[in-house]
C-alpha positions as a Markdown table, in Angstrom:
| # | Residue | x | y | z |
|---|---|---|---|---|
| 1 | Met | -33.1 | -34.0 | 20.0 |
| 2 | Val | -32.3 | -30.3 | 19.9 |
| 3 | His | -29.0 | -28.7 | 18.8 |
| 4 | Pro | -26.2 | -29.0 | 20.1 |
| 5 | Gln | -27.1 | -32.4 | 21.6 |
| 6 | Ala | -25.5 | -34.4 | 18.7 |
| 7 | Leu | -22.1 | -32.7 | 19.4 |
| 8 | Leu | -22.5 | -33.2 | 23.2 |
| 9 | Thr | -23.2 | -36.9 | 22.6 |
| 10 | Glu | -20.1 | -37.2 | 20.4 |
| 11 | Leu | -17.9 | -35.6 | 23.0 |
| 12 | Asp | -19.2 | -38.1 | 25.6 |
| 13 | Arg | -18.6 | -41.0 | 23.2 |
| 14 | Ala | -14.8 | -40.6 | 23.1 |
| 15 | Pro | -13.8 | -38.4 | 26.1 |
| 16 | Glu | -10.1 | -39.0 | 25.9 |
| 17 | Val | -9.7 | -38.2 | 22.2 |
| 18 | Ala | -8.1 | -34.9 | 21.3 |
| 19 | Ala | -10.7 | -32.4 | 20.2 |
| 20 | Phe | -8.3 | -29.4 | 19.7 |
| 21 | Glu | -4.5 | -29.2 | 19.4 |
| 22 | Arg | -2.4 | -26.1 | 19.5 |
| 23 | Gly | 1.4 | -26.3 | 19.7 |
| 24 | Gly | 2.1 | -28.9 | 22.3 |
| 25 | Glu | -1.2 | -28.4 | 24.1 |
| 26 | Val | -4.1 | -30.8 | 23.6 |
| 27 | Thr | -7.7 | -30.3 | 24.7 |
| 28 | Thr | -9.6 | -33.5 | 25.0 |
| 29 | Arg | -13.2 | -34.0 | 24.2 |
| 30 | Ala | -13.9 | -34.4 | 28.0 |
| 31 | Ser | -12.2 | -31.0 | 28.6 |
| 32 | Val | -14.3 | -29.4 | 25.8 |
| 33 | Lys | -17.4 | -30.8 | 27.4 |
| 34 | Asp | -16.3 | -29.4 | 30.8 |
| 35 | Leu | -15.7 | -26.0 | 29.2 |
| 36 | Ile | -19.2 | -26.0 | 27.7 |
| 37 | Gly | -20.7 | -26.9 | 31.0 |
| 38 | Arg | -18.8 | -24.1 | 32.8 |
| 39 | Phe | -19.8 | -21.6 | 30.1 |
| 40 | Thr | -23.4 | -22.8 | 30.4 |
| 41 | Ala | -23.4 | -22.1 | 34.1 |
| 42 | Gly | -21.7 | -18.8 | 33.8 |
| 43 | Leu | -24.0 | -17.5 | 31.1 |
| 44 | Arg | -27.1 | -18.7 | 32.9 |
| 45 | Ala | -25.9 | -16.9 | 36.1 |
| 46 | Ala | -25.5 | -13.8 | 34.0 |
| 47 | Gly | -29.3 | -14.0 | 33.3 |
| 48 | Leu | -29.0 | -15.3 | 29.7 |
| 49 | Gly | -31.6 | -17.8 | 28.3 |
| 50 | Pro | -33.7 | -18.6 | 25.3 |
| 51 | Gly | -34.0 | -15.7 | 22.7 |
| 52 | Asp | -31.3 | -13.5 | 24.3 |
| 53 | Gly | -28.7 | -12.0 | 22.0 |
| 54 | Val | -25.1 | -12.9 | 22.9 |
| 55 | Gly | -22.0 | -11.5 | 21.0 |
| 56 | Ile | -18.9 | -13.7 | 21.1 |
| 57 | Ala | -15.6 | -12.1 | 20.3 |
| 58 | Thr | -12.7 | -14.5 | 20.8 |
| 59 | Ala | -9.6 | -15.8 | 19.1 |
| 60 | Val | -9.7 | -19.2 | 17.5 |
| 61 | Thr | -9.5 | -21.2 | 20.7 |
| 62 | Pro | -11.2 | -24.2 | 22.4 |
| 63 | Glu | -12.7 | -21.7 | 24.8 |
| 64 | Gly | -14.2 | -19.6 | 22.0 |
| 65 | Phe | -15.7 | -22.7 | 20.4 |
| 66 | Ala | -17.1 | -23.9 | 23.8 |
| 67 | Ala | -18.7 | -20.4 | 24.5 |
| 68 | Ile | -20.6 | -20.6 | 21.2 |
| 69 | Val | -21.9 | -24.1 | 22.0 |
| 70 | Ala | -22.9 | -23.1 | 25.5 |
| 71 | Ala | -24.8 | -20.1 | 24.3 |
| 72 | His | -26.7 | -22.5 | 22.0 |
| 73 | Val | -27.3 | -24.9 | 24.9 |
| 74 | Leu | -29.2 | -22.0 | 26.6 |
| 75 | Gly | -31.1 | -21.3 | 23.5 |
| 76 | Cys | -29.5 | -17.8 | 22.9 |
| 77 | Arg | -29.1 | -15.9 | 19.7 |
| 78 | Val | -25.4 | -16.0 | 18.9 |
| 79 | Val | -23.5 | -13.4 | 17.0 |
| 80 | Cys | -19.8 | -14.1 | 16.5 |
| 81 | Val | -17.7 | -10.9 | 16.0 |
| 82 | Arg | -14.7 | -10.9 | 13.7 |
| 83 | Ala | -11.7 | -8.9 | 14.7 |
| 84 | Gly | -10.6 | -5.9 | 12.7 |
| 85 | Leu | -14.0 | -4.6 | 11.6 |
| 86 | Pro | -14.4 | -0.9 | 11.2 |
| 87 | Val | -16.5 | 0.7 | 14.0 |
| 88 | Pro | -19.6 | 1.4 | 11.9 |
| 89 | Gln | -19.8 | -2.3 | 10.9 |
| 90 | Leu | -19.1 | -3.4 | 14.5 |
| 91 | Arg | -21.9 | -1.2 | 15.8 |
| 92 | His | -24.3 | -2.7 | 13.2 |
| 93 | Ile | -23.4 | -6.3 | 14.1 |
| 94 | Val | -23.6 | -6.0 | 17.9 |
| 95 | Glu | -26.5 | -3.5 | 18.2 |
| 96 | Asp | -29.0 | -6.3 | 19.2 |
| 97 | Val | -26.8 | -8.1 | 21.8 |
| 98 | Gly | -27.4 | -7.8 | 25.5 |
| 99 | Ala | -24.2 | -9.5 | 26.5 |
| 100 | Leu | -20.7 | -9.8 | 25.0 |
| 101 | Val | -18.3 | -12.7 | 25.8 |
| 102 | Val | -14.8 | -11.6 | 25.1 |
| 103 | Asp | -11.2 | -12.9 | 25.6 |
| 104 | Glu | -8.1 | -10.9 | 26.3 |
| 105 | Ala | -6.9 | -11.2 | 22.7 |
| 106 | Ser | -10.1 | -9.8 | 21.2 |
| 107 | Glu | -11.0 | -7.1 | 23.7 |
| 108 | Ser | -10.4 | -3.5 | 22.4 |
| 109 | Pro | -11.7 | 0.0 | 23.2 |
| 110 | Glu | -13.4 | 0.1 | 19.8 |
| 111 | Leu | -15.3 | -3.1 | 20.4 |
| 112 | Leu | -16.4 | -2.2 | 24.0 |
| 113 | Gly | -17.4 | 1.2 | 22.8 |
| 114 | Thr | -19.9 | -0.3 | 20.4 |
| 115 | Val | -21.7 | -2.3 | 23.1 |
| 116 | Ala | -22.3 | 0.4 | 25.6 |
| 117 | Gly | -24.9 | -0.9 | 28.0 |
| 118 | Ala | -24.3 | -4.5 | 27.2 |
| 119 | Leu | -23.1 | -6.9 | 29.9 |
| 120 | Ile | -19.4 | -7.7 | 29.4 |
| 121 | Leu | -18.4 | -11.3 | 30.3 |
| 122 | Arg | -14.6 | -11.8 | 30.2 |
| 123 | Ile | -13.4 | -15.4 | 29.8 |
| 124 | Gly | -11.6 | -16.3 | 33.0 |
| 125 | Pro | -11.9 | -18.1 | 36.4 |
| 126 | Glu | -14.9 | -16.0 | 37.5 |
| 127 | Leu | -17.0 | -16.8 | 34.5 |
| 128 | Leu | -16.0 | -20.5 | 34.5 |
| 129 | Ser | -16.0 | -21.3 | 38.2 |
| 130 | Val | -19.1 | -23.5 | 38.2 |
| 131 | Tyr | -20.0 | -26.6 | 36.1 |
| 132 | Glu | -23.6 | -27.3 | 35.0 |
| 133 | Glu | -24.4 | -30.4 | 32.9 |
| 134 | Pro | -25.4 | -28.9 | 29.5 |
| 135 | Val | -28.9 | -29.8 | 28.5 |
| 136 | Pro | -30.0 | -28.0 | 25.3 |
| 137 | Ser | -33.1 | -25.9 | 25.6 |
| 138 | Gly | -33.3 | -24.1 | 22.3 |
| 139 | Arg | -36.7 | -23.6 | 20.7 |
| 140 | Pro | -37.0 | -24.7 | 17.1 |
| 141 | Gly | -38.4 | -21.4 | 15.8 |
| 142 | Asp | -36.0 | -19.2 | 17.7 |
| 143 | Ile | -32.9 | -17.7 | 15.9 |
| 144 | Ala | -29.8 | -19.6 | 17.0 |
| 145 | Thr | -27.2 | -17.6 | 15.2 |
| 146 | Val | -26.8 | -14.6 | 12.9 |
| 147 | Val | -23.9 | -14.7 | 10.6 |
| 148 | Phe | -22.9 | -11.4 | 9.1 |
| 149 | Thr | -21.5 | -11.2 | 5.6 |
| 150 | Ser | -18.3 | -9.4 | 4.8 |
| 151 | Gly | -20.0 | -6.0 | 4.1 |
| 152 | Ser | -18.0 | -5.6 | 0.9 |
| 153 | Thr | -21.1 | -4.2 | -0.8 |
| 154 | Gly | -22.1 | -1.9 | 2.1 |
| 155 | Val | -23.6 | -2.7 | 5.5 |
| 156 | Pro | -23.1 | -6.4 | 6.4 |
| 157 | Lys | -26.2 | -8.5 | 6.0 |
| 158 | Gly | -27.2 | -10.7 | 8.9 |
| 159 | Val | -28.0 | -14.2 | 7.8 |
| 160 | Ala | -30.2 | -15.8 | 10.5 |
| 161 | Phe | -30.5 | -19.5 | 11.2 |
| 162 | Asp | -33.0 | -21.0 | 13.6 |
| 163 | Tyr | -32.6 | -23.9 | 15.9 |
| 164 | Arg | -34.6 | -26.1 | 13.6 |
| 165 | Ala | -32.0 | -25.6 | 10.8 |
| 166 | Leu | -29.1 | -26.4 | 13.2 |
| 167 | Thr | -30.9 | -29.5 | 14.5 |
| 168 | Glu | -32.3 | -30.9 | 11.3 |
| 169 | Gly | -29.5 | -29.8 | 8.9 |
| 170 | Arg | -26.6 | -32.1 | 8.3 |
| 171 | Val | -23.8 | -29.8 | 9.7 |
| 172 | Trp | -24.3 | -30.3 | 13.4 |
| 173 | Arg | -25.1 | -34.0 | 13.5 |
| 174 | Ala | -23.2 | -37.2 | 12.9 |
| 175 | Pro | -22.6 | -37.7 | 9.2 |
| 176 | Glu | -25.0 | -40.3 | 7.6 |
| 177 | Pro | -23.0 | -43.4 | 6.4 |
| 178 | Gly | -22.3 | -43.1 | 2.7 |
| 179 | Ser | -23.2 | -39.5 | 2.5 |
| 180 | Ala | -21.0 | -36.8 | 1.0 |
| 181 | His | -20.3 | -35.5 | 4.5 |
| 182 | Ala | -19.3 | -38.9 | 5.7 |
| 183 | Lys | -16.9 | -39.3 | 2.8 |
| 184 | Leu | -15.4 | -35.9 | 3.5 |
| 185 | Gly | -15.4 | -36.5 | 7.2 |
| 186 | Ala | -13.3 | -39.6 | 6.8 |
| 187 | Gly | -10.4 | -37.4 | 5.8 |
| 188 | Phe | -10.8 | -35.0 | 8.7 |
| 189 | Gly | -8.5 | -36.8 | 11.2 |
| 190 | Arg | -6.5 | -33.5 | 11.6 |
| 191 | Phe | -8.4 | -30.5 | 10.3 |
| 192 | Leu | -6.6 | -27.1 | 10.1 |
| 193 | Leu | -8.7 | -24.6 | 12.0 |
| 194 | Phe | -7.6 | -21.0 | 11.5 |
| 195 | Gly | -8.9 | -17.5 | 10.7 |
| 196 | Thr | -12.0 | -16.6 | 12.8 |
| 197 | Leu | -14.9 | -18.5 | 14.5 |
| 198 | Ser | -17.2 | -15.9 | 12.9 |
| 199 | Ser | -16.7 | -17.7 | 9.6 |
| 200 | Ala | -19.8 | -19.9 | 9.1 |
| 201 | Val | -17.9 | -22.3 | 6.8 |
| 202 | Met | -14.9 | -22.7 | 9.1 |
| 203 | Leu | -17.2 | -23.3 | 12.1 |
| 204 | Glu | -19.2 | -25.9 | 10.0 |
| 205 | Gln | -16.1 | -27.7 | 9.0 |
| 206 | Thr | -14.9 | -27.8 | 12.6 |
| 207 | Ala | -18.2 | -29.4 | 13.5 |
| 208 | Leu | -17.7 | -32.0 | 10.7 |
| 209 | Cys | -14.3 | -32.7 | 12.1 |
| 210 | Leu | -15.4 | -33.3 | 15.7 |
| 211 | Leu | -18.5 | -35.2 | 14.7 |
| 212 | Ser | -16.3 | -37.4 | 12.5 |
| 213 | Gly | -14.0 | -38.2 | 15.4 |
| 214 | Gly | -11.2 | -35.9 | 14.3 |
| 215 | Thr | -9.0 | -33.2 | 15.9 |
| 216 | Ala | -9.1 | -29.5 | 15.0 |
| 217 | Val | -5.4 | -28.3 | 14.8 |
| 218 | Ile | -4.9 | -24.6 | 15.5 |
| 219 | Pro | -1.7 | -23.1 | 14.1 |
| 220 | Asp | 0.3 | -20.4 | 16.0 |
| 221 | Gly | -0.3 | -17.2 | 13.9 |
| 222 | Leu | -1.3 | -17.1 | 10.3 |
| 223 | Pro | -0.7 | -20.4 | 8.4 |
| 224 | Asp | 2.1 | -20.3 | 5.9 |
| 225 | Phe | 0.6 | -22.4 | 3.1 |
| 226 | Pro | 1.5 | -24.9 | 1.9 |
| 227 | Trp | 4.3 | -25.6 | 4.3 |
| 228 | Ile | 1.9 | -25.6 | 7.3 |
| 229 | Leu | 0.3 | -28.8 | 6.0 |
| 230 | Pro | 3.2 | -31.2 | 6.4 |
| 231 | Arg | 4.5 | -29.4 | 9.5 |
| 232 | Leu | 1.3 | -30.0 | 11.5 |
| 233 | Arg | 0.5 | -33.3 | 9.7 |
| 234 | Val | -2.8 | -31.8 | 8.4 |
| 235 | Ser | -5.1 | -34.2 | 6.7 |
| 236 | Ala | -7.9 | -31.8 | 5.9 |
| 237 | Ala | -8.0 | -28.1 | 5.1 |
| 238 | Leu | -10.3 | -25.4 | 3.7 |
| 239 | Met | -9.1 | -22.5 | 1.5 |
| 240 | Thr | -10.3 | -19.8 | -0.9 |
| 241 | Val | -9.5 | -19.6 | -4.6 |
| 242 | Pro | -6.8 | -16.9 | -4.1 |
| 243 | Arg | -5.0 | -19.0 | -1.5 |
| 244 | Leu | -5.2 | -22.0 | -3.9 |
| 245 | His | -3.4 | -19.8 | -6.5 |
| 246 | Gln | -0.7 | -19.0 | -4.0 |
| 247 | Val | -0.3 | -22.7 | -3.1 |
| 248 | Leu | 0.0 | -23.7 | -6.8 |
| 249 | Asp | 2.6 | -21.0 | -7.4 |
| 250 | Val | 4.8 | -22.7 | -4.7 |
| 251 | Leu | 4.1 | -26.3 | -5.8 |
| 252 | Arg | 5.2 | -25.4 | -9.4 |
| 253 | Ala | 8.6 | -24.5 | -8.1 |
| 254 | Glu | 9.1 | -26.6 | -4.9 |
| 255 | Asp | 8.5 | -30.1 | -3.6 |
| 256 | Val | 6.2 | -30.0 | -0.6 |
| 257 | Asp | 5.3 | -33.2 | 1.2 |
| 258 | Leu | 1.5 | -33.5 | 1.0 |
| 259 | Ser | 1.3 | -37.2 | 1.8 |
| 260 | Asp | -0.8 | -36.7 | 4.9 |
| 261 | Leu | -3.4 | -34.6 | 3.1 |
| 262 | Arg | -6.7 | -36.4 | 2.4 |
| 263 | Thr | -9.1 | -33.6 | 1.8 |
| 264 | Leu | -8.4 | -30.1 | 0.6 |
| 265 | Ile | -11.7 | -28.2 | 0.0 |
| 266 | Val | -11.6 | -25.0 | -2.1 |
| 267 | Ala | -14.6 | -22.8 | -1.9 |
| 268 | Gly | -15.8 | -19.2 | -2.0 |
| 269 | Ser | -15.7 | -18.7 | -5.7 |
| 270 | Pro | -15.6 | -20.9 | -8.9 |
| 271 | Val | -12.3 | -22.5 | -9.9 |
| 272 | Pro | -11.6 | -22.2 | -13.6 |
| 273 | Pro | -11.4 | -25.7 | -15.2 |
| 274 | His | -7.7 | -25.4 | -16.3 |
| 275 | Lys | -6.8 | -24.4 | -12.7 |
| 276 | Leu | -8.7 | -27.3 | -11.2 |
| 277 | Ala | -6.9 | -29.7 | -13.6 |
| 278 | Glu | -3.5 | -28.2 | -12.5 |
| 279 | Ala | -4.5 | -28.5 | -8.8 |
| 280 | Ala | -5.5 | -32.2 | -9.3 |
| 281 | Glu | -2.1 | -32.8 | -10.9 |
| 282 | Leu | 0.0 | -31.0 | -8.2 |
| 283 | Ile | -2.1 | -31.8 | -5.1 |
| 284 | Gly | -3.6 | -35.2 | -6.1 |
| 285 | Pro | -6.9 | -36.9 | -5.1 |
| 286 | Ala | -7.2 | -34.8 | -1.9 |
| 287 | Met | -8.3 | -31.8 | -4.1 |
| 288 | His | -12.0 | -31.1 | -3.8 |
| 289 | His | -14.1 | -28.2 | -5.1 |
| 290 | Ala | -17.2 | -27.1 | -3.2 |
| 291 | Tyr | -20.0 | -24.7 | -3.8 |
| 292 | Gly | -22.3 | -23.1 | -1.2 |
| 293 | Gln | -23.3 | -19.9 | 0.3 |
| 294 | Thr | -23.5 | -18.4 | 3.8 |
| 295 | Glu | -27.3 | -18.7 | 3.4 |
| 296 | Thr | -27.3 | -22.4 | 2.7 |
| 297 | Gly | -24.1 | -24.1 | 3.8 |
| 298 | Met | -22.3 | -26.4 | 1.4 |
| 299 | Leu | -24.5 | -27.4 | -1.5 |
| 300 | Thr | -22.2 | -29.5 | -3.7 |
| 301 | Val | -18.8 | -31.0 | -3.5 |
| 302 | Cys | -16.7 | -33.0 | -6.0 |
| 303 | Gly | -13.2 | -34.2 | -6.6 |
| 304 | Ala | -11.1 | -32.5 | -9.2 |
| 305 | Asp | -11.4 | -35.6 | -11.5 |
| 306 | Glu | -15.2 | -35.7 | -11.6 |
| 307 | Gly | -17.9 | -33.7 | -13.3 |
| 308 | Ala | -15.5 | -31.8 | -15.6 |
| 309 | Gly | -16.2 | -28.1 | -15.5 |
| 310 | Ser | -18.8 | -28.5 | -12.8 |
| 311 | Val | -19.0 | -27.8 | -9.0 |
| 312 | Gly | -20.4 | -31.3 | -8.4 |
| 313 | Lys | -23.7 | -32.9 | -7.5 |
| 314 | Ala | -26.1 | -31.9 | -4.8 |
| 315 | Cys | -25.1 | -33.1 | -1.3 |
| 316 | Asp | -27.5 | -35.3 | 0.6 |
| 317 | Thr | -30.5 | -33.3 | 1.9 |
| 318 | Val | -29.9 | -30.7 | -0.9 |
| 319 | Glu | -32.3 | -30.2 | -3.8 |
| 320 | Ile | -31.2 | -28.1 | -6.8 |
| 321 | Glu | -33.4 | -26.7 | -9.5 |
| 322 | Val | -32.5 | -24.3 | -12.3 |
| 323 | Arg | -35.3 | -21.8 | -13.1 |
| 324 | Asp | -36.1 | -19.1 | -15.5 |
| 325 | Ala | -36.9 | -15.4 | -14.7 |
| 326 | Asp | -40.5 | -16.3 | -13.8 |
| 327 | Gly | -39.4 | -19.1 | -11.4 |
| 328 | Ala | -40.4 | -22.0 | -13.7 |
| 329 | Ala | -38.1 | -25.0 | -13.6 |
| 330 | Leu | -35.9 | -25.5 | -16.7 |
| 331 | Pro | -34.8 | -28.8 | -18.3 |
| 332 | Gln | -31.3 | -30.2 | -18.1 |
| 333 | Gly | -28.8 | -28.2 | -20.1 |
| 334 | Arg | -30.8 | -24.9 | -20.0 |
| 335 | Glu | -29.2 | -22.0 | -18.2 |
| 336 | Gly | -31.0 | -20.1 | -15.5 |
| 337 | Glu | -30.9 | -19.1 | -11.9 |
| 338 | Val | -30.0 | -21.8 | -9.3 |
| 339 | Trp | -32.6 | -22.4 | -6.7 |
| 340 | Val | -31.9 | -24.8 | -3.7 |
| 341 | Arg | -33.8 | -26.4 | -0.9 |
| 342 | Thr | -32.1 | -27.7 | 2.2 |
| 343 | Pro | -33.0 | -28.0 | 5.9 |
| 344 | Ser | -29.7 | -26.2 | 6.7 |
| 345 | Ala | -31.0 | -23.0 | 5.0 |
| 346 | Leu | -31.4 | -19.6 | 6.6 |
| 347 | Ala | -34.6 | -18.6 | 8.3 |
| 348 | Gly | -34.2 | -15.1 | 6.8 |
| 349 | Tyr | -32.1 | -11.9 | 7.0 |
| 350 | Trp | -32.0 | -10.3 | 10.4 |
| 351 | Arg | -34.4 | -7.4 | 10.5 |
| 352 | Asp | -34.7 | -7.3 | 6.7 |
| 353 | Glu | -38.0 | -8.6 | 5.5 |
| 354 | Thr | -37.6 | -7.1 | 2.0 |
| 355 | Thr | -34.4 | -9.1 | 1.2 |
| 356 | Thr | -35.8 | -12.2 | 2.9 |
| 357 | Ala | -38.9 | -12.1 | 0.6 |
| 358 | Glu | -36.6 | -11.7 | -2.4 |
| 359 | Val | -34.4 | -14.7 | -1.6 |
| 360 | Leu | -36.7 | -17.1 | 0.3 |
| 361 | Arg | -39.6 | -18.5 | -1.8 |
| 362 | Glu | -41.8 | -21.3 | -0.3 |
| 363 | Gly | -38.9 | -23.1 | 1.3 |
| 364 | Trp | -36.6 | -22.5 | -1.6 |
| 365 | Val | -33.5 | -20.2 | -1.6 |
| 366 | Arg | -32.7 | -18.1 | -4.7 |
| 367 | Thr | -28.9 | -18.3 | -4.9 |
| 368 | Gln | -28.7 | -15.5 | -7.5 |
| 369 | Asp | -26.1 | -17.7 | -9.2 |
| 370 | Leu | -26.5 | -18.7 | -12.8 |
| 371 | Gly | -25.9 | -22.1 | -14.2 |
| 372 | His | -27.3 | -25.4 | -15.5 |
| 373 | Leu | -27.6 | -29.0 | -14.6 |
| 374 | Asp | -26.2 | -31.6 | -17.0 |
| 375 | Ala | -27.6 | -35.0 | -17.8 |
| 376 | Asp | -25.7 | -36.6 | -15.0 |
| 377 | Gly | -26.9 | -34.1 | -12.4 |
| 378 | Tyr | -23.7 | -32.1 | -12.1 |
| 379 | Leu | -24.2 | -28.4 | -11.6 |
| 380 | His | -22.2 | -26.0 | -13.8 |
| 381 | Leu | -22.0 | -22.3 | -12.8 |
| 382 | Ser | -21.6 | -19.5 | -15.2 |
| 383 | Gly | -21.8 | -16.4 | -13.0 |
| 384 | Arg | -23.7 | -14.3 | -10.5 |
| 385 | Ala | -27.1 | -12.9 | -11.4 |
| 386 | Arg | -26.0 | -9.7 | -9.7 |
| 387 | Asp | -22.5 | -9.6 | -11.1 |
| 388 | Val | -23.3 | -7.8 | -14.3 |
| 389 | Val | -22.2 | -5.1 | -16.7 |
| 390 | Ile | -25.0 | -3.1 | -18.3 |
| 391 | Val | -23.7 | -1.7 | -21.7 |
| 392 | Asn | -26.2 | 0.3 | -23.7 |
| 393 | Ala | -29.0 | -1.1 | -21.6 |
| 394 | Ile | -27.9 | -4.7 | -22.4 |
| 395 | Ile | -27.0 | -6.9 | -19.5 |
| 396 | His | -23.7 | -8.9 | -19.7 |
| 397 | Tyr | -22.9 | -11.4 | -16.9 |
| 398 | Thr | -19.2 | -11.1 | -15.9 |
| 399 | Gly | -18.8 | -14.8 | -15.1 |
| 400 | Pro | -18.9 | -16.1 | -18.7 |
| 401 | Ile | -16.6 | -13.3 | -19.8 |
| 402 | Glu | -14.1 | -14.2 | -17.2 |
| 403 | Gln | -14.3 | -17.9 | -18.2 |
| 404 | Ala | -13.7 | -17.1 | -21.8 |
| 405 | Ile | -10.6 | -15.0 | -21.0 |
| 406 | Ala | -9.2 | -17.5 | -18.4 |
| 407 | Ala | -9.5 | -20.3 | -20.9 |
| 408 | His | -6.6 | -18.8 | -22.9 |
| 409 | Pro | -3.4 | -20.7 | -22.2 |
| 410 | Asp | -1.4 | -17.5 | -21.3 |
| 411 | Val | -4.0 | -16.5 | -18.7 |
| 412 | Asp | -3.8 | -17.7 | -15.1 |
| 413 | Gln | -6.8 | -15.6 | -13.7 |
| 414 | Ala | -9.3 | -13.1 | -15.1 |
| 415 | Tyr | -11.7 | -10.8 | -13.3 |
| 416 | Val | -14.2 | -8.5 | -15.0 |
| 417 | Val | -15.8 | -5.4 | -13.3 |
| 418 | Ala | -18.3 | -2.7 | -14.4 |
| 419 | Val | -17.2 | 0.9 | -14.5 |
| 420 | Pro | -19.2 | 4.0 | -15.4 |
| 421 | Asp | -19.0 | 5.1 | -19.0 |
| 422 | Ala | -20.3 | 8.4 | -20.4 |
| 423 | His | -21.3 | 6.9 | -23.7 |
| 424 | Thr | -22.6 | 3.4 | -22.8 |
| 425 | Gly | -23.7 | 3.8 | -19.2 |
| 426 | Glu | -21.3 | 1.1 | -18.0 |
| 427 | Ala | -18.3 | -0.6 | -19.6 |
| 428 | Ala | -16.5 | -3.8 | -18.8 |
| 429 | Val | -12.9 | -3.8 | -17.6 |
| 430 | Ala | -11.0 | -7.1 | -17.5 |
| 431 | Phe | -8.1 | -7.6 | -15.1 |
| 432 | Val | -5.7 | -10.3 | -16.4 |
| 433 | Leu | -3.2 | -12.2 | -14.3 |
| 434 | Pro | -0.9 | -14.0 | -16.8 |
| 435 | Val | 0.7 | -17.4 | -16.4 |
| 436 | Pro | 4.2 | -16.8 | -15.1 |
| 437 | Gly | 6.6 | -16.2 | -18.0 |
| 438 | His | 3.8 | -15.5 | -20.5 |
| 439 | Ser | 2.4 | -12.3 | -22.0 |
| 440 | Pro | -1.2 | -12.6 | -23.2 |
| 441 | Asp | -2.1 | -10.8 | -26.4 |
| 442 | Phe | -5.1 | -8.7 | -25.7 |
| 443 | Asp | -6.3 | -8.9 | -29.3 |
| 444 | Glu | -6.4 | -12.7 | -28.9 |
| 445 | Leu | -8.4 | -12.3 | -25.7 |
| 446 | Arg | -10.9 | -10.0 | -27.4 |
| 447 | Lys | -11.3 | -12.6 | -30.2 |
| 448 | Ala | -11.8 | -15.4 | -27.6 |
| 449 | Val | -14.6 | -13.5 | -25.8 |
| 450 | Ala | -16.2 | -12.5 | -29.1 |
| 451 | Ala | -16.1 | -16.1 | -30.4 |
| 452 | Glu | -17.7 | -17.3 | -27.2 |
| 453 | Leu | -20.2 | -14.6 | -26.3 |
| 454 | Gly | -20.3 | -12.1 | -29.2 |
| 455 | Glu | -18.7 | -8.8 | -29.9 |
| 456 | Ala | -21.0 | -6.9 | -27.5 |
| 457 | Ala | -19.5 | -8.9 | -24.6 |
| 458 | Val | -15.9 | -7.9 | -25.3 |
| 459 | Pro | -14.5 | -5.8 | -22.5 |
| 460 | Ala | -13.8 | -2.2 | -23.4 |
| 461 | Arg | -10.5 | -2.3 | -21.6 |
| 462 | Phe | -7.9 | -4.9 | -20.5 |
| 463 | Glu | -5.5 | -4.4 | -17.6 |
| 464 | Leu | -2.5 | -6.6 | -16.9 |
| 465 | Val | -1.9 | -7.2 | -13.2 |
| 466 | Asp | 0.7 | -9.1 | -11.2 |
| 467 | Ala | -1.6 | -9.8 | -8.2 |
| 468 | Val | -5.2 | -9.6 | -7.3 |
| 469 | Pro | -6.4 | -7.9 | -4.1 |
| 470 | Val | -8.2 | -10.1 | -1.6 |
| 471 | Ala | -11.2 | -9.0 | 0.4 |
| 472 | Pro | -11.7 | -9.7 | 4.1 |
| 473 | Ser | -14.0 | -12.6 | 3.1 |
| 474 | Gly | -11.0 | -14.2 | 1.3 |
| 475 | Lys | -12.5 | -13.7 | -2.1 |
| 476 | Pro | -11.0 | -11.6 | -4.9 |
| 477 | Asp | -11.8 | -8.0 | -4.1 |
| 478 | Lys | -13.5 | -6.7 | -7.2 |
| 479 | Ala | -14.3 | -3.4 | -5.4 |
| 480 | Ala | -10.6 | -2.7 | -5.1 |
| 481 | Leu | -10.0 | -3.6 | -8.7 |
| 482 | Arg | -12.8 | -1.3 | -9.8 |
| 483 | Ala | -11.5 | 1.5 | -7.6 |
| 484 | Ser | -8.1 | 1.2 | -9.2 |
| 485 | Val | -9.4 | 2.3 | -12.6 |
| 486 | Val | -12.3 | 4.7 | -11.5 |
| 487 | Asp | -11.3 | 8.3 | -10.9 |
C-alpha cells in the first residue's frame, strides 16, 4: 500500500458520512473522493507525474485538501503555499515547482509573479471536468511534500518528507487500536479546521480526523476562541500556547459551554506547569499538551493531569533518547539533547545537505531541544539547544530561566531573549506578562532565578509587558521582543 491509499480506503468505507462542513454546506466522503479523482485526471492531463514539483495555493477548503491528495496520488512533490508571505520568501518556496494549483481566494499578482514560467492551474470546471479512479503511484524514495518553516530566523527551511514516511508513518493511516492516535482520534468527531493547509500539524490532524471517521468543520473567517467551540459544536481543536492564554483570559471571566469538547491539543511551545494546571481546571479533561516538530510530527501527548511538568510519553512508533554532547545516551534523570526516531520523520532538508547532516544521524533526528526522561518514561523539556544567551563566553539556556520566572505566583508568562552587550558580549532580557491584577517584584524574580540557576543566569534587565507579539507560526515572537529593546 502506498500513500494516500489508506485515506482513499477510508473515504470508500463510509461514502455518505460528512468529511467537511462549512456553514450549511456539507461535503461527503464520496464527494471528496470524486474531487480527488477529478484533480488526479486534471493534473495528469497537465503532464504531471512522479517527481514533479507542484505548488498548491488555496484557502482552507475541501477542494484544496483534495488537490493535495491528488498530487500525492500521482507521486508529485507537493509544496503548499501560505498566504501573506513576503515576495522573497514566496520566491524561495516556489522556485522548484513546475505547476501551481490556485483558487480565486489565493491568486495574487505577487504569487503569480514568483512562478513565472510555471504552469498555472486554476481550480474550476475546466481542471475538474474529467474523473479518473485515483490509484496511488508514488515511489517510496521520492519526496512527497516539502513543508517550509515560518522563516522567522531568515530564509524558510524546506523540510522534505518522502513517500515512505507518509506510507509507513502513523499520520496518514488508520489509527492502531489502543494507540495514542486512536485515543485522540476518538474525540475527533468534529475537528475545527482553520488557518492554512500549508501547516503540517493542521493537515496531519485533519488526516487523523478523517481516518478516525470524523468531520472537519471549517469556520467562516478567523475563529473567535473560545466562543467558536460551542457555536460549531466542536469536539476537537488544535491551538498554540498564545491562543491558550487568550482562551484562559476569557474563561476566568465568563462561562463558555465546552461540554462538546473532547480533545483540545496545545502545541508549538512548552506550557508552564502552573498554566497547564489552570487549563485543566477551566477546560477539564479535554485539555492535552503535545510535543513535536515539523521535522518529526507529534512525538508525545498527555492529558493535563498526567506526568506533572512533562510533555508526556512517546507516542507509538516513536523512540526517544536523551544524549550528551558526544551523542552518547544518558540515563534517566540526566539532562541532555533529545533525539528521536520515528518512521514519520523527514528525509532531509530540501537542497540543504549541510543542515540535513547536522540533524539526521543514522535514522535518528536531533531535535535540538533539551530535557530529560523520568523513571516513568515521561519527557521533561527545559529549553532549546539553540535558544541561548552567551554572557562572558558562558552559555545560558533561556528555557530554564523562563521557567524559573514563570513559576512566581504573580507571573503569567515569561520570555527571555539575548541582546548585544558591549561588556559581556550578550545579555539576557526578560519580558514578563503579569497575572491580571498583580505586579511582580523584579527583585523577587531575580532571587528566584538565582536560587534556581545561580547568579550568572539572572537577566540583566526585566521588562513588564501587557501582551506578547505572536509570529506567523503562532508562536511567541521573540524576534519582535528583541527588536523592541535593541536600537
